[in-house]
SEDOZA-450758 format. One record per residue (C-alpha): residue number from 1; residue in one letter; x, y, z. Coordinates in nm, 2 decimals. Example, Ala and Ser with C-alpha at 12.3 -4.5 7.8 and 13.67 -1.06 7.14 Angstrom:
<atom><nr>1</nr><rest>A</rest><x>1.23</x><y>-0.45</y><z>0.78</z></atom>
<atom><nr>2</nr><rest>S</rest><x>1.37</x><y>-0.11</y><z>0.71</z></atom>
! end
This chain:
<atom><nr>1</nr><rest>M</rest><x>9.37</x><y>15.21</y><z>8.71</z></atom>
<atom><nr>2</nr><rest>V</rest><x>9.04</x><y>15.27</y><z>8.53</z></atom>
<atom><nr>3</nr><rest>S</rest><x>8.81</x><y>14.99</y><z>8.42</z></atom>
<atom><nr>4</nr><rest>S</rest><x>8.47</x><y>14.98</y><z>8.26</z></atom>
<atom><nr>5</nr><rest>T</rest><x>8.23</x><y>14.75</y><z>8.43</z></atom>
<atom><nr>6</nr><rest>S</rest><x>7.97</x><y>14.62</y><z>8.19</z></atom>
<atom><nr>7</nr><rest>K</rest><x>7.65</x><y>14.41</y><z>8.22</z></atom>
<atom><nr>8</nr><rest>N</rest><x>7.66</x><y>14.30</y><z>7.86</z></atom>
<atom><nr>9</nr><rest>A</rest><x>7.90</x><y>14.25</y><z>7.57</z></atom>
<atom><nr>10</nr><rest>S</rest><x>7.86</x><y>14.59</y><z>7.41</z></atom>
<atom><nr>11</nr><rest>T</rest><x>8.18</x><y>14.78</y><z>7.34</z></atom>
<atom><nr>12</nr><rest>H</rest><x>8.22</x><y>15.12</y><z>7.51</z></atom>
<atom><nr>13</nr><rest>F</rest><x>8.54</x><y>15.30</y><z>7.43</z></atom>
<atom><nr>14</nr><rest>V</rest><x>8.67</x><y>15.65</y><z>7.36</z></atom>
<atom><nr>15</nr><rest>V</rest><x>8.99</x><y>15.78</y><z>7.19</z></atom>
<atom><nr>16</nr><rest>N</rest><x>9.18</x><y>16.08</y><z>7.32</z></atom>
<atom><nr>17</nr><rest>E</rest><x>9.43</x><y>16.27</y><z>7.11</z></atom>
<atom><nr>18</nr><rest>L</rest><x>9.61</x><y>16.60</y><z>7.11</z></atom>
<atom><nr>19</nr><rest>V</rest><x>9.46</x><y>16.79</y><z>6.81</z></atom>
<atom><nr>20</nr><rest>N</rest><x>9.68</x><y>17.10</y><z>6.84</z></atom>
<atom><nr>21</nr><rest>W</rest><x>9.85</x><y>17.30</y><z>7.10</z></atom>
<atom><nr>22</nr><rest>D</rest><x>9.52</x><y>17.44</y><z>7.21</z></atom>
<atom><nr>23</nr><rest>E</rest><x>9.28</x><y>17.15</y><z>7.19</z></atom>
<atom><nr>24</nr><rest>V</rest><x>9.25</x><y>16.79</y><z>7.30</z></atom>
<atom><nr>25</nr><rest>G</rest><x>8.99</x><y>16.58</y><z>7.12</z></atom>
<atom><nr>26</nr><rest>K</rest><x>8.79</x><y>16.29</y><z>7.24</z></atom>
<atom><nr>27</nr><rest>S</rest><x>8.59</x><y>16.06</y><z>7.01</z></atom>
<atom><nr>28</nr><rest>Y</rest><x>8.32</x><y>15.81</y><z>7.11</z></atom>
<atom><nr>29</nr><rest>A</rest><x>8.20</x><y>15.47</y><z>6.99</z></atom>
<atom><nr>30</nr><rest>I</rest><x>7.86</x><y>15.50</y><z>7.17</z></atom>
<atom><nr>31</nr><rest>E</rest><x>7.62</x><y>15.79</y><z>7.10</z></atom>
<atom><nr>32</nr><rest>K</rest><x>7.47</x><y>15.80</y><z>7.45</z></atom>
<atom><nr>33</nr><rest>D</rest><x>7.82</x><y>15.82</y><z>7.61</z></atom>
<atom><nr>34</nr><rest>F</rest><x>7.90</x><y>16.11</y><z>7.38</z></atom>
<atom><nr>35</nr><rest>Q</rest><x>7.58</x><y>16.29</y><z>7.46</z></atom>
<atom><nr>36</nr><rest>R</rest><x>7.62</x><y>16.23</y><z>7.83</z></atom>
<atom><nr>37</nr><rest>E</rest><x>7.97</x><y>16.38</y><z>7.86</z></atom>
<atom><nr>38</nr><rest>H</rest><x>7.87</x><y>16.67</y><z>7.63</z></atom>
<atom><nr>39</nr><rest>S</rest><x>7.57</x><y>16.75</y><z>7.86</z></atom>
<atom><nr>40</nr><rest>A</rest><x>7.79</x><y>16.72</y><z>8.17</z></atom>
<atom><nr>41</nr><rest>L</rest><x>8.05</x><y>16.96</y><z>8.03</z></atom>
<atom><nr>42</nr><rest>M</rest><x>7.78</x><y>17.21</y><z>7.93</z></atom>
<atom><nr>43</nr><rest>D</rest><x>7.59</x><y>17.19</y><z>8.26</z></atom>
<atom><nr>44</nr><rest>C</rest><x>7.90</x><y>17.21</y><z>8.48</z></atom>
<atom><nr>45</nr><rest>K</rest><x>8.08</x><y>17.49</y><z>8.29</z></atom>
<atom><nr>46</nr><rest>G</rest><x>8.28</x><y>17.70</y><z>8.53</z></atom>
<atom><nr>47</nr><rest>S</rest><x>8.62</x><y>17.84</y><z>8.63</z></atom>
<atom><nr>48</nr><rest>Y</rest><x>8.74</x><y>17.51</y><z>8.77</z></atom>
<atom><nr>49</nr><rest>I</rest><x>8.62</x><y>17.29</y><z>8.49</z></atom>
<atom><nr>50</nr><rest>Q</rest><x>8.80</x><y>17.21</y><z>8.16</z></atom>
<atom><nr>51</nr><rest>E</rest><x>8.65</x><y>17.42</y><z>7.89</z></atom>
<atom><nr>52</nr><rest>L</rest><x>8.46</x><y>17.26</y><z>7.60</z></atom>
<atom><nr>53</nr><rest>V</rest><x>8.59</x><y>17.44</y><z>7.29</z></atom>
<atom><nr>54</nr><rest>R</rest><x>8.38</x><y>17.28</y><z>7.01</z></atom>
<atom><nr>55</nr><rest>V</rest><x>8.17</x><y>16.98</y><z>6.93</z></atom>
<atom><nr>56</nr><rest>D</rest><x>8.15</x><y>16.76</y><z>6.61</z></atom>
<atom><nr>57</nr><rest>N</rest><x>7.81</x><y>16.59</y><z>6.65</z></atom>
<atom><nr>58</nr><rest>G</rest><x>7.84</x><y>16.40</y><z>6.33</z></atom>
<atom><nr>59</nr><rest>N</rest><x>8.16</x><y>16.22</y><z>6.43</z></atom>
<atom><nr>60</nr><rest>K</rest><x>8.08</x><y>16.21</y><z>6.80</z></atom>
<atom><nr>61</nr><rest>Y</rest><x>8.39</x><y>16.43</y><z>6.89</z></atom>
<atom><nr>62</nr><rest>L</rest><x>8.44</x><y>16.66</y><z>7.18</z></atom>
<atom><nr>63</nr><rest>F</rest><x>8.72</x><y>16.92</y><z>7.17</z></atom>
<atom><nr>64</nr><rest>C</rest><x>8.83</x><y>17.06</y><z>7.51</z></atom>
<atom><nr>65</nr><rest>K</rest><x>9.10</x><y>17.31</y><z>7.59</z></atom>
<atom><nr>66</nr><rest>Y</rest><x>9.45</x><y>17.18</y><z>7.62</z></atom>
<atom><nr>67</nr><rest>Y</rest><x>9.66</x><y>17.34</y><z>7.90</z></atom>
<atom><nr>68</nr><rest>R</rest><x>10.02</x><y>17.33</y><z>7.79</z></atom>
<atom><nr>69</nr><rest>N</rest><x>10.19</x><y>17.38</y><z>8.12</z></atom>
<atom><nr>70</nr><rest>A</rest><x>9.94</x><y>17.20</y><z>8.34</z></atom>
<atom><nr>71</nr><rest>I</rest><x>10.06</x><y>16.93</y><z>8.58</z></atom>
<atom><nr>72</nr><rest>P</rest><x>9.83</x><y>16.64</y><z>8.67</z></atom>
<atom><nr>73</nr><rest>L</rest><x>9.82</x><y>16.59</y><z>9.05</z></atom>
<atom><nr>74</nr><rest>S</rest><x>9.94</x><y>16.24</y><z>8.98</z></atom>
<atom><nr>75</nr><rest>K</rest><x>10.27</x><y>16.39</y><z>8.87</z></atom>
<atom><nr>76</nr><rest>F</rest><x>10.32</x><y>16.59</y><z>9.19</z></atom>
<atom><nr>77</nr><rest>A</rest><x>10.64</x><y>16.51</y><z>9.37</z></atom>
<atom><nr>78</nr><rest>I</rest><x>10.67</x><y>16.45</y><z>9.75</z></atom>
<atom><nr>79</nr><rest>E</rest><x>10.79</x><y>16.80</y><z>9.80</z></atom>
<atom><nr>80</nr><rest>Q</rest><x>10.47</x><y>16.94</y><z>9.64</z></atom>
<atom><nr>81</nr><rest>I</rest><x>10.24</x><y>16.78</y><z>9.90</z></atom>
<atom><nr>82</nr><rest>S</rest><x>10.20</x><y>17.12</y><z>10.07</z></atom>
<atom><nr>83</nr><rest>Q</rest><x>10.09</x><y>17.27</y><z>9.74</z></atom>
<atom><nr>84</nr><rest>F</rest><x>9.83</x><y>16.99</y><z>9.70</z></atom>
<atom><nr>85</nr><rest>L</rest><x>9.69</x><y>17.09</y><z>10.04</z></atom>
<atom><nr>86</nr><rest>D</rest><x>9.68</x><y>17.45</y><z>9.92</z></atom>
<atom><nr>87</nr><rest>V</rest><x>9.47</x><y>17.37</y><z>9.62</z></atom>
<atom><nr>88</nr><rest>L</rest><x>9.23</x><y>17.14</y><z>9.81</z></atom>
<atom><nr>89</nr><rest>P</rest><x>8.97</x><y>17.42</y><z>9.87</z></atom>
<atom><nr>90</nr><rest>A</rest><x>8.96</x><y>17.48</y><z>9.49</z></atom>
<atom><nr>91</nr><rest>I</rest><x>8.92</x><y>17.10</y><z>9.43</z></atom>
<atom><nr>92</nr><rest>I</rest><x>8.63</x><y>17.09</y><z>9.68</z></atom>
<atom><nr>93</nr><rest>R</rest><x>8.47</x><y>17.39</y><z>9.52</z></atom>
<atom><nr>94</nr><rest>A</rest><x>8.50</x><y>17.23</y><z>9.17</z></atom>
<atom><nr>95</nr><rest>I</rest><x>8.34</x><y>16.91</y><z>9.29</z></atom>
<atom><nr>96</nr><rest>D</rest><x>8.06</x><y>17.09</y><z>9.48</z></atom>
<atom><nr>97</nr><rest>H</rest><x>8.00</x><y>17.31</y><z>9.17</z></atom>
<atom><nr>98</nr><rest>C</rest><x>7.93</x><y>16.99</y><z>8.96</z></atom>
<atom><nr>99</nr><rest>H</rest><x>7.70</x><y>16.86</y><z>9.23</z></atom>
<atom><nr>100</nr><rest>R</rest><x>7.50</x><y>17.18</y><z>9.24</z></atom>
<atom><nr>101</nr><rest>R</rest><x>7.46</x><y>17.16</y><z>8.87</z></atom>
<atom><nr>102</nr><rest>G</rest><x>7.31</x><y>16.81</y><z>8.91</z></atom>
<atom><nr>103</nr><rest>W</rest><x>7.61</x><y>16.59</y><z>8.81</z></atom>
<atom><nr>104</nr><rest>V</rest><x>7.85</x><y>16.36</y><z>8.98</z></atom>
<atom><nr>105</nr><rest>H</rest><x>8.20</x><y>16.36</y><z>8.82</z></atom>
<atom><nr>106</nr><rest>G</rest><x>8.24</x><y>15.99</y><z>8.89</z></atom>
<atom><nr>107</nr><rest>D</rest><x>8.62</x><y>15.96</y><z>8.85</z></atom>
<atom><nr>108</nr><rest>I</rest><x>8.78</x><y>16.19</y><z>9.10</z></atom>
<atom><nr>109</nr><rest>K</rest><x>9.15</x><y>16.09</y><z>9.12</z></atom>
<atom><nr>110</nr><rest>P</rest><x>9.49</x><y>16.27</y><z>9.09</z></atom>
<atom><nr>111</nr><rest>S</rest><x>9.53</x><y>16.23</y><z>8.71</z></atom>
<atom><nr>112</nr><rest>N</rest><x>9.19</x><y>16.40</y><z>8.65</z></atom>
<atom><nr>113</nr><rest>I</rest><x>9.28</x><y>16.71</y><z>8.83</z></atom>
<atom><nr>114</nr><rest>L</rest><x>9.52</x><y>16.95</y><z>8.67</z></atom>
<atom><nr>115</nr><rest>F</rest><x>9.73</x><y>17.21</y><z>8.85</z></atom>
<atom><nr>116</nr><rest>I</rest><x>9.77</x><y>17.53</y><z>8.65</z></atom>
<atom><nr>117</nr><rest>P</rest><x>10.11</x><y>17.69</y><z>8.75</z></atom>
<atom><nr>118</nr><rest>E</rest><x>10.03</x><y>18.03</y><z>8.59</z></atom>
<atom><nr>119</nr><rest>T</rest><x>9.73</x><y>18.09</y><z>8.82</z></atom>
<atom><nr>120</nr><rest>G</rest><x>9.79</x><y>17.85</y><z>9.10</z></atom>
<atom><nr>121</nr><rest>S</rest><x>9.45</x><y>17.70</y><z>9.04</z></atom>
<atom><nr>122</nr><rest>I</rest><x>9.31</x><y>17.37</y><z>8.92</z></atom>
<atom><nr>123</nr><rest>R</rest><x>9.10</x><y>17.23</y><z>8.64</z></atom>
<atom><nr>124</nr><rest>L</rest><x>8.88</x><y>16.92</y><z>8.68</z></atom>
<atom><nr>125</nr><rest>I</rest><x>8.89</x><y>16.71</y><z>8.36</z></atom>
<atom><nr>126</nr><rest>D</rest><x>8.75</x><y>16.39</y><z>8.20</z></atom>
<atom><nr>127</nr><rest>F</rest><x>8.38</x><y>16.37</y><z>8.26</z></atom>
<atom><nr>128</nr><rest>G</rest><x>8.35</x><y>16.04</y><z>8.08</z></atom>
<atom><nr>129</nr><rest>A</rest><x>8.24</x><y>15.86</y><z>8.40</z></atom>
<atom><nr>130</nr><rest>S</rest><x>7.99</x><y>16.14</y><z>8.50</z></atom>
<atom><nr>131</nr><rest>F</rest><x>7.62</x><y>16.07</y><z>8.55</z></atom>
<atom><nr>132</nr><rest>P</rest><x>7.33</x><y>16.28</y><z>8.67</z></atom>
<atom><nr>133</nr><rest>L</rest><x>7.26</x><y>16.27</y><z>9.04</z></atom>
<atom><nr>134</nr><rest>G</rest><x>7.01</x><y>15.99</y><z>9.13</z></atom>
<atom><nr>135</nr><rest>T</rest><x>7.09</x><y>15.77</y><z>8.83</z></atom>
<atom><nr>136</nr><rest>N</rest><x>7.01</x><y>15.41</y><z>8.92</z></atom>
<atom><nr>137</nr><rest>R</rest><x>7.32</x><y>15.20</y><z>8.85</z></atom>
<atom><nr>138</nr><rest>Q</rest><x>7.12</x><y>14.89</y><z>8.81</z></atom>
<atom><nr>139</nr><rest>G</rest><x>6.97</x><y>15.04</y><z>8.49</z></atom>
<atom><nr>140</nr><rest>L</rest><x>7.32</x><y>15.10</y><z>8.34</z></atom>
<atom><nr>141</nr><rest>D</rest><x>7.48</x><y>14.86</y><z>8.10</z></atom>
<atom><nr>142</nr><rest>C</rest><x>7.83</x><y>15.01</y><z>8.16</z></atom>
<atom><nr>143</nr><rest>W</rest><x>8.01</x><y>15.24</y><z>8.40</z></atom>
<atom><nr>144</nr><rest>Q</rest><x>8.36</x><y>15.34</y><z>8.49</z></atom>
<atom><nr>145</nr><rest>V</rest><x>8.54</x><y>15.26</y><z>8.81</z></atom>
<atom><nr>146</nr><rest>S</rest><x>8.90</x><y>15.35</y><z>8.92</z></atom>
<atom><nr>147</nr><rest>K</rest><x>9.06</x><y>15.11</y><z>9.16</z></atom>
<atom><nr>148</nr><rest>G</rest><x>9.12</x><y>15.26</y><z>9.50</z></atom>
<atom><nr>149</nr><rest>Y</rest><x>8.88</x><y>15.55</y><z>9.45</z></atom>
<atom><nr>150</nr><rest>S</rest><x>8.54</x><y>15.38</y><z>9.41</z></atom>
<atom><nr>151</nr><rest>P</rest><x>8.31</x><y>15.28</y><z>9.70</z></atom>
<atom><nr>152</nr><rest>E</rest><x>8.19</x><y>14.92</y><z>9.72</z></atom>
<atom><nr>153</nr><rest>N</rest><x>7.84</x><y>14.99</y><z>9.60</z></atom>
<atom><nr>154</nr><rest>K</rest><x>7.97</x><y>15.15</y><z>9.28</z></atom>
<atom><nr>155</nr><rest>L</rest><x>8.21</x><y>14.86</y><z>9.22</z></atom>
<atom><nr>156</nr><rest>K</rest><x>7.91</x><y>14.62</y><z>9.24</z></atom>
<atom><nr>157</nr><rest>G</rest><x>7.68</x><y>14.85</y><z>9.04</z></atom>
<atom><nr>158</nr><rest>L</rest><x>7.43</x><y>14.89</y><z>9.33</z></atom>
<atom><nr>159</nr><rest>G</rest><x>7.22</x><y>15.19</y><z>9.44</z></atom>
<atom><nr>160</nr><rest>E</rest><x>7.22</x><y>15.53</y><z>9.29</z></atom>
<atom><nr>161</nr><rest>V</rest><x>7.48</x><y>15.78</y><z>9.18</z></atom>
<atom><nr>162</nr><rest>T</rest><x>7.53</x><y>16.02</y><z>9.47</z></atom>
<atom><nr>163</nr><rest>V</rest><x>7.76</x><y>16.30</y><z>9.57</z></atom>
<atom><nr>164</nr><rest>S</rest><x>7.93</x><y>16.06</y><z>9.82</z></atom>
<atom><nr>165</nr><rest>D</rest><x>8.09</x><y>15.89</y><z>9.52</z></atom>
<atom><nr>166</nr><rest>D</rest><x>8.30</x><y>16.19</y><z>9.46</z></atom>
<atom><nr>167</nr><rest>W</rest><x>8.37</x><y>16.28</y><z>9.82</z></atom>
<atom><nr>168</nr><rest>Y</rest><x>8.48</x><y>15.92</y><z>9.89</z></atom>
<atom><nr>169</nr><rest>A</rest><x>8.73</x><y>15.94</y><z>9.61</z></atom>
<atom><nr>170</nr><rest>L</rest><x>8.87</x><y>16.28</y><z>9.73</z></atom>
<atom><nr>171</nr><rest>S</rest><x>8.90</x><y>16.14</y><z>10.08</z></atom>
<atom><nr>172</nr><rest>K</rest><x>9.10</x><y>15.85</y><z>9.95</z></atom>
<atom><nr>173</nr><rest>M</rest><x>9.33</x><y>16.09</y><z>9.77</z></atom>
<atom><nr>174</nr><rest>I</rest><x>9.39</x><y>16.27</y><z>10.10</z></atom>
<atom><nr>175</nr><rest>E</rest><x>9.45</x><y>15.94</y><z>10.28</z></atom>
<atom><nr>176</nr><rest>Q</rest><x>9.71</x><y>15.85</y><z>10.02</z></atom>
<atom><nr>177</nr><rest>T</rest><x>9.88</x><y>16.19</y><z>10.06</z></atom>
<atom><nr>178</nr><rest>I</rest><x>9.89</x><y>16.15</y><z>10.44</z></atom>
<atom><nr>179</nr><rest>S</rest><x>10.07</x><y>15.82</y><z>10.40</z></atom>
<atom><nr>180</nr><rest>F</rest><x>10.36</x><y>16.00</y><z>10.23</z></atom>
<atom><nr>181</nr><rest>I</rest><x>10.39</x><y>16.30</y><z>10.47</z></atom>
<atom><nr>182</nr><rest>S</rest><x>10.68</x><y>16.29</y><z>10.72</z></atom>
<atom><nr>183</nr><rest>D</rest><x>10.66</x><y>16.65</y><z>10.84</z></atom>
<atom><nr>184</nr><rest>K</rest><x>10.44</x><y>16.65</y><z>11.15</z></atom>
<atom><nr>185</nr><rest>K</rest><x>10.29</x><y>16.99</y><z>11.09</z></atom>
<atom><nr>186</nr><rest>I</rest><x>10.19</x><y>16.92</y><z>10.73</z></atom>
<atom><nr>187</nr><rest>R</rest><x>10.06</x><y>16.58</y><z>10.83</z></atom>
<atom><nr>188</nr><rest>S</rest><x>9.85</x><y>16.73</y><z>11.10</z></atom>
<atom><nr>189</nr><rest>R</rest><x>9.71</x><y>16.98</y><z>10.85</z></atom>
<atom><nr>190</nr><rest>A</rest><x>9.62</x><y>16.70</y><z>10.60</z></atom>
<atom><nr>191</nr><rest>I</rest><x>9.45</x><y>16.49</y><z>10.87</z></atom>
<atom><nr>192</nr><rest>S</rest><x>9.25</x><y>16.80</y><z>10.99</z></atom>
<atom><nr>193</nr><rest>I</rest><x>9.13</x><y>16.86</y><z>10.63</z></atom>
<atom><nr>194</nr><rest>K</rest><x>9.03</x><y>16.50</y><z>10.59</z></atom>
<atom><nr>195</nr><rest>C</rest><x>8.83</x><y>16.50</y><z>10.92</z></atom>
<atom><nr>196</nr><rest>S</rest><x>8.66</x><y>16.82</y><z>10.82</z></atom>
<atom><nr>197</nr><rest>L</rest><x>8.57</x><y>16.69</y><z>10.48</z></atom>
<atom><nr>198</nr><rest>T</rest><x>8.43</x><y>16.36</y><z>10.64</z></atom>
<atom><nr>199</nr><rest>H</rest><x>8.22</x><y>16.56</y><z>10.89</z></atom>
<atom><nr>200</nr><rest>W</rest><x>8.10</x><y>16.82</y><z>10.65</z></atom>
<atom><nr>201</nr><rest>F</rest><x>7.96</x><y>16.58</y><z>10.39</z></atom>
<atom><nr>202</nr><rest>N</rest><x>7.88</x><y>16.30</y><z>10.63</z></atom>
<atom><nr>203</nr><rest>T</rest><x>8.08</x><y>16.06</y><z>10.41</z></atom>
<atom><nr>204</nr><rest>T</rest><x>8.11</x><y>15.70</y><z>10.52</z></atom>
<atom><nr>205</nr><rest>L</rest><x>8.48</x><y>15.60</y><z>10.47</z></atom>
<atom><nr>206</nr><rest>I</rest><x>8.66</x><y>15.27</y><z>10.48</z></atom>
<atom><nr>207</nr><rest>Q</rest><x>8.94</x><y>15.34</y><z>10.73</z></atom>
! end
C-alpha cells in the first residue's frame, strides 16, 4: 500500500494511463513534483531504468516506455522465487546506479520492479517518490511511503533522504521472499544474499 504523508492540506496526486502500446503517461497536479520526477528520470537514465520517451511541459505530462510483456515482481508466483534471486544482482545494480547519480528511488517494492522475459533483466519504474540524496524531510510538505517497505524515520518525516531508505526496502523484499521458501537450498541462498546486503551497505534492519 502506498500513501502520501503530508504536513499541510495541499493536494498531491498523479494520474497514470496507458497512452498506446509503446507508452504509459503520467500527469501531475503539482509542478514541483513533475519537475522532480523528470529530473530523476533524466539523471538516472540507464539500462535498468524505465526509459523516458517524451515530455509535455505545458500539461505536466511524462511519457515513459511501456513494456508489453513485462511482469511486476509483485506478480511472481511461488515457483518463480528462484528467478527473483537470479535477478537480485541486477536490482542491486539499478538501485546503486541511482544512488551514484545522486538520487534515492524512495519506493522500492515488488510492483515497482519489472521483469523483462525477453532479456531476463529488470527495469526500475515509478520515480514519483524519489528525492535527491541529503534532502531534509522536515522541509518537505509531502512524501510517499509504502507500508512494510519504509523505515521508521521516513514514516515520521525525520532526518534526511539517504541510500539506506532503498536498501531497507530491498532487504524487506528479501525477508518476505524468505518467508515463502520451503526448499532448504533456495532458502539458504536467499538468507546469504540478505546477510551480504546488510553487511555490504551497513543497513540497520528491523528483524
